[in-house]
C-alpha positions in Angstrom: 1.6 5.9 17.4 4.4 8.5 17.2 2.5 10.7 14.7 -0.2 11.3 17.4 2.1 12.1 20.3 2.2 15.6 21.8 5.8 16.8 21.7 7.5 20.1 21.2 9.0 19.0 17.9 6.8 16.4 16.2 8.1 16.0 12.6 5.8 12.9 12.1 2.5 14.8 12.1 1.2 15.2 8.5 -1.5 17.7 9.1 -1.7 21.5 9.4 -0.9 23.3 12.6 -4.2 24.6 14.1 -3.5 28.2 13.4 -3.6 27.4 9.6 -7.1 26.1 9.6 -9.6 28.3 7.8 -12.2 28.4 10.5 -13.7 31.8 9.6 -13.9 31.1 5.9 -15.6 27.7 6.4 -18.1 29.2 8.9 -19.0 31.9 6.5 -19.4 29.5 3.6 -21.6 27.2 5.7 -23.9 30.1 6.6 -24.1 31.1 3.0 -24.9 27.6 1.8 -27.7 27.0 4.3 -29.1 30.4 3.5 -29.0 29.8 -0.2 -30.6 26.4 0.1 -33.3 27.6 2.5 -36.2 26.3 0.5 -37.4 29.7 -0.7 -35.0 29.9 -3.7 -35.2 27.8 -6.8 -31.5 26.8 -6.5 -31.8 23.0 -6.5 -33.8 20.5 -8.5 -33.9 17.6 -6.1 -32.2 15.3 -8.5 -28.9 16.7 -9.9 -28.6 19.1 -7.0 -30.3 18.3 -3.7 -30.5 20.2 -0.5 -27.2 19.8 1.4 -28.9 18.5 4.5 -30.8 15.9 2.4 -29.5 12.7 0.7 -27.2 13.7 -2.1 -27.1 12.4 -5.7 -24.8 9.4 -6.2 -22.1 11.4 -7.9 -22.6 14.4 -5.7 -24.3 17.7 -6.6 -23.7 18.6 -10.2 -23.2 22.3 -9.3 -20.2 21.3 -7.1 -18.8 19.0 -9.7 -19.0 21.7 -12.3 -17.2 24.1 -10.0 -14.4 21.6 -9.2 -14.0 20.7 -12.9 -13.6 24.3 -14.0 -11.3 25.0 -11.1 -9.0 22.1 -12.1 -9.2 23.2 -15.8 -7.8 26.6 -14.7 -5.2 25.2 -12.2 -3.8 22.6 -14.6 -4.1 24.6 -17.8 -6.5 22.3 -19.6 -7.8 23.6 -22.9 -10.7 21.1 -23.2 -13.2 21.6 -20.5 -13.6 18.6 -18.1 -16.9 16.8 -18.1 -18.3 17.1 -14.6 -19.6 13.6 -15.0 -16.0 12.4 -14.8 -16.1 13.4 -11.1 -17.4 11.4 -8.1 -17.5 13.3 -4.8 -16.2 11.6 -1.7 -15.5 12.0 2.0 -11.7 12.3 1.4 -8.9 10.3 0.0 -8.8 7.6 2.7 -12.4 6.5 2.3 -12.1 7.1 -1.4 -9.4 4.5 -1.9 -11.5 1.9 -0.1 -14.4 2.6 -2.5 -12.0 2.4 -5.5 -10.7 -1.0 -4.4 -14.2 -2.3 -3.7 -15.5 -1.3 -7.1 -12.5 -2.1 -9.4 -10.5 -5.0 -7.9 -11.2 -8.6 -6.9 -8.1 -10.3 -5.4 -10.1 -13.5 -4.7 -9.4 -16.4 -7.2 -6.4 -14.4 -8.5 -8.7 -12.2 -10.7 -6.8 -9.1 -9.6 -3.4 -10.7 -9.3 -1.4 -8.2 -7.3 -1.3 -4.7 -5.8 1.9 -2.6 -6.2 2.7 0.3 -3.9 5.5 2.8 -4.5 8.1 2.2 -1.8 8.7 3.8 0.6 4.9 4.3 0.8 2.3 6.3 2.8 2.5 4.6 6.2 -1.2 4.0 6.7 -2.2 2.8 3.2 -1.3 -0.8 3.7 -4.4 -1.4 5.9 -6.8 -0.3 3.2 -5.4 -2.9 0.8 -5.4 -5.6 3.5 -9.1 -4.8 4.2 -9.8 -5.2 0.5 -8.3 -8.7 0.5 -4.8 -8.0 -0.7 -2.9 -9.5 2.3 0.0 -11.5 0.8 -0.6 -9.7 -2.5 1.4 -6.5 -2.0 4.6 -5.6 -3.7 6.8 -2.5 -3.4 8.3 -0.6 -6.4 11.2 1.6 -5.5 11.0 5.4 -5.7 14.5 6.4 -6.8 16.4 9.3 -5.4 15.4 11.6 -8.3 11.7 11.1 -7.6 11.2 8.6 -10.5 10.1 5.0 -10.0 12.1 1.9 -11.0 10.3 0.9 -14.2 12.6 -2.0 -14.8 11.8 -3.5 -11.4 8.1 -2.9 -12.0 7.9 -4.5 -15.4 10.0 -7.4 -14.3 7.6 -8.2 -11.5 4.6 -7.8 -13.9 6.1 -10.3 -16.3 6.7 -12.7 -13.4 3.0 -12.6 -12.4 1.9 -12.8 -16.1 4.0 -16.0 -16.5 2.5 -17.9 -13.5 -0.6 -19.0 -15.3 -2.8 -18.2 -18.3 -4.7 -14.9 -18.1 -8.2 -14.5 -19.6 -8.6 -11.5 -21.8 -12.0 -10.7 -20.6 -13.3 -10.8 -17.0 -16.9 -12.1 -16.9 -19.7 -11.9 -14.3 -19.0 -15.6 -13.6 -15.4 -14.8 -12.6 -16.6 -12.3 -10.0 -19.8 -14.0 -9.0 -19.5 -13.2 -5.3 -19.6 -9.5 -6.0 -21.7 -9.4 -9.1 -25.1 -7.7 -8.7 -27.5 -7.9 -11.6 -29.2 -4.7 -10.4 -26.1 -2.6 -10.8 -23.7 -2.0 -13.7 -21.0 -4.7 -14.2 -17.9 -3.7 -12.2 -14.7 -2.9 -14.1 -12.2 -5.2 -12.6 -8.5 -4.6 -13.3 -5.8 -7.3 -13.4 -3.4 -5.2 -11.3 -3.5 -2.1 -9.2 -0.8 0.5 -8.5 -0.9 3.0 -5.7 1.2 6.1 -6.2 1.5 9.7 -5.0 3.0 11.1 -8.3 3.4 14.7 -7.3 5.4 15.8 -4.1 5.1 12.2 -2.9 4.5 10.9 0.6 7.0 10.2 2.1 9.9 11.1 -0.2 8.7 14.3 -1.8 9.5 13.3 -5.4 7.5 14.0 -8.5 7.3 12.0 -11.7 8.3 13.8 -14.9 5.7 14.1 -17.7 7.6 11.6 -19.8 7.5 9.0 -17.0 3.8 9.7 -16.3 3.1 8.9 -20.0 5.3 5.8 -19.7 3.4 4.6 -16.7 0.1 5.0 -18.5 1.4 3.0 -21.5 2.5 0.2 -19.1 -0.9 0.3 -17.4 -2.7 -0.3 -20.8 -0.3 -3.1 -21.7 -0.9 -5.0 -18.5 -4.5 -3.9 -17.5 -3.4 -2.0 -14.4 -5.5 0.5 -12.5 -3.3 3.5 -11.4 -4.7 5.0 -8.2 -3.2 8.5 -7.8 -3.3 10.2 -4.4 -3.4 13.7 -5.9 -3.4 15.5 -2.6 -0.4 17.8 -2.7 -0.4 19.0 -6.3 -1.5 22.6 -5.5 1.0 23.0 -2.6 3.8 24.0 -5.0 6.7 26.1 -3.9 8.6 26.2 -7.2 9.3 29.4 -9.1 7.2 28.2 -12.0 3.5 28.6 -12.9 3.6 25.3 -14.8 2.1 22.6 -12.5 2.8 18.9 -12.9 0.2 17.4 -15.2 -2.1 15.0 -13.5 -2.0 11.4 -14.8 -5.8 11.3 -15.2 -5.6 14.2 -17.6 -2.8 12.5 -19.6 -4.9 9.3 -19.6 -7.9 11.2 -21.0 -5.9 13.0 -23.6 -4.5 9.7 -25.0 -7.4 7.3 -24.7 -7.3 4.6 -27.4 -10.3 4.6 -29.7 -13.1 2.6 -28.1 -11.7 2.7 -24.6 -14.6 3.2 -22.2 -12.8 3.5 -18.8 -9.2 4.5 -18.9 -6.5 3.3 -16.5 -6.2 6.2 -14.0 -8.3 7.4 -11.0 -7.3 10.7 -9.4 -8.1 10.2 -5.7 -8.1 13.8 -4.6 -9.0 15.5 -1.3 -9.4 19.0 0.2 -7.9 17.7 3.5 -4.5 19.2 2.8 -5.9 22.5 1.5 -8.9 23.3 3.8 -8.4 21.0 6.8 -8.7 17.2 7.2 -11.7 17.4 9.5 -13.8 18.6 6.6 -13.7 15.1 5.1 -14.4 16.2 1.5 -12.8 15.1 -1.7 -13.4 13.8 -5.2 -12.4 11.1 -7.6 -11.7 12.1 -11.2 -11.6 9.6 -14.1 -10.8 9.7 -17.8 -14.4 8.9 -18.7 -17.8 9.3 -17.2 -18.4 5.6 -17.3 -15.7 4.8 -14.7 -16.8 7.7 -12.4 -20.4 6.4 -12.6 -19.2 2.9 -11.5 -17.4 4.5 -8.5 -20.7 6.1 -7.5 -22.6 2.8 -7.6 -21.1 1.2 -4.5 -23.7 -0.1 -2.0 -23.1 2.7 0.5 -23.4 5.3 -2.2 -26.7 3.8 -3.5 -28.1 3.6 0.0 -27.0 7.0 1.4 -26.2 9.1 -1.6 -22.8 10.8 -2.0 -20.8 10.9 1.3 -20.1 14.2 3.0 -22.8 15.8 1.0 -23.0 19.0 3.1 -19.3 19.4 3.3 -18.8 19.1 -0.5 -21.4 21.8 -1.0 -19.5 24.0 1.5 -16.3 23.4 -0.6 -18.3 24.4 -3.6 -19.1 27.7 -2.0 -15.4 28.3 -1.3 -14.7 27.6 -4.9 -17.6 29.9 -6.0 -16.4 32.9 -4.0 -12.7 32.4 -4.7 -11.7 32.0 -1.0 -10.1 28.6 -1.6 -7.6 30.2 -4.0 -6.7 32.9 -1.5 -6.2 30.3 1.2 -4.0 28.0 -0.9 -1.9 31.0 -1.8 -1.5 31.7 1.9 -0.5 28.1 2.6 2.1 28.1 -0.2 3.6 31.3 1.2 3.8 29.9 4.7 4.9 26.4 3.7 7.6 27.7 1.4 9.2 29.7 4.3 9.1 26.5 6.4 10.6 24.5 3.5 13.5 26.9 3.1 14.1 26.9 6.9 14.0 23.1 6.9 16.4 22.7 4.0 18.9 25.2 5.4 18.9 23.6 8.9 19.3 20.1 7.5 22.3 21.2 5.4 23.8 23.2 8.2 23.5 20.9 11.1 23.2 17.2 10.0 26.3 15.1 9.3 28.3 15.5 6.1 27.1 13.0 3.5 23.5 13.2 4.5 21.1 13.0 1.5 18.1 15.2 1.4 15.3 14.7 -1.2 13.6 17.5 -3.1 11.5 19.9 -1.0 9.6 21.7 -3.8 6.0 21.2 -2.6 3.7 19.1 -0.5 4.4 18.3 3.1 7.5 16.1 3.2 11.2 15.6 2.6 13.2 12.3 3.0 16.5 12.4 4.8 19.1 9.6 4.6 21.9 9.7 7.1 25.3 8.3 6.1 25.9 4.5 6.8 27.7 5.2 10.1 24.5 6.3 11.7 21.5 4.2 12.8 18.3 6.3 12.5 16.3 3.9 14.6 18.7 4.3 17.6 19.0 8.0 17.1 15.2 8.5 16.9 14.7 6.7 20.3 17.0 9.2 22.0 15.6 12.2 20.1 12.1 11.3 21.5 13.4 11.7 25.0 14.3 15.2 24.1 10.9 16.0 22.6 11.8 15.4 18.9 9.6 12.9 17.1 11.1 11.5 13.9 9.3 9.3 11.4 11.8 6.6 10.7 11.8 4.7 7.4 10.5 1.5 8.9 7.1 3.1 9.1 6.9 3.4 5.3 7.5 -0.2 4.3 5.0 -2.2 2.1 3.5 -5.0 4.0 5.3 -8.3 3.1 7.9 -6.6 0.9 10.2 -4.6 3.3 13.2 -2.9 1.7 15.0 -1.9 4.9 14.2 1.8 5.0 14.5 2.0 8.8 18.2 2.3 9.5 18.9 5.3 7.3 15.6 6.9 6.2 13.6 9.6 8.0 10.5 11.5 6.7 10.2 15.1 7.9 6.9 17.0 7.8 6.8 20.8 7.5 3.0 21.2 7.9 2.8 21.1 11.7 5.8 23.2 12.9 6.7 26.8 12.2 10.1 27.7 10.9 11.7 28.4 14.3 10.5 25.1 15.7 11.8 23.2 12.6 15.3 24.6 13.1 15.3 24.0 16.8 14.2 20.4 16.3 16.8 19.7 13.7 19.5 21.1 15.9 18.6 18.6 18.6 18.5 15.8 16.1 22.0 16.8 14.9 23.3 16.8 18.5 22.1 13.3 19.0 23.6 12.2 15.8 27.1 13.3 17.0 26.7 10.9 20.0 25.7 8.0 17.8 28.5 8.2 15.2 29.9 4.6 14.6 
């Protein structure tokens, strides 16, 4: 696919340029971890914290979960300390979402009726839902130009599915007999599932307001929806404010109704965008320990323990010594320079009337050319000149296309430096002039 092609100006690649990877810091952290857990120090109990080269606890080492919890409390200004048992360590967001779908949804027999994806959506996420049995059960919900979602469209579709047949209030073990295991806790199966990147979204770069985050949680409680948040860009924030966007999982926890044991939000987070995708380390955070525990009880977890056990302990060392904060600060400094260069070049070189989404954090911006231009045609010629553009057709929801291809283009700032970004946009603009209709 185009995102993997080697080209002088590949705006499709959504991963860091190699010179930004913290090789030295990870090497030092690995050496420190393996020295500290050398068997001569009483640093692990073999139950809550196991040796990083051994099988890990189902939820992951408690020591690491405590470090992540306190780190998030600091980053997001939480006044009530997070219970580390609300965290389940993972091997990154991609494998994390497969685990979430396996433990909380059951599309067979219309038990989980539909999956909703914010559209345009992350271009590789459809396959995870298809693998989980949602083929033919995917609907797109528009992300608006201001970064908010179309709530009217969302609730209209929900009401439509609700009206199709009677819905049982309680899902029993008989309803999910093919996946029920009497030797494990009863799975918490939701009626609907929503996939969203609420902060600096992929691909449009938008962020939900706090008001709309709360509104989304209220809607989730009304219709028994699980909200899966890909919280992967939150700390890549270029704005001139120290107030970060509140994570939905924290808002969910703060407003849990009395007696609610699970909540409606899972934060599917990863260190891939912060420390390097090859590290394959992440975590899931829930409003309550009960839902996190269920996520840790999948068959693979029970068999092999927490995935990426060694790598999550290495991340814990980077949290312990503070190097992760220094590195994120470095990334924000570099990416903000690239963001300014990208915005300036887009405004200066692209045709009048081009719409450019917010570029306040994360990796991406969304560019919509005026109707006289066909981005699909333009992208083909750009490729012959070494410029790879991620056209909007890549970001459709399977089975619910909204026609993003002709005008929309996603640009990534993570892979190219500021000079390359400007040069590539100049070439794109030159091709646009030839394709004016």
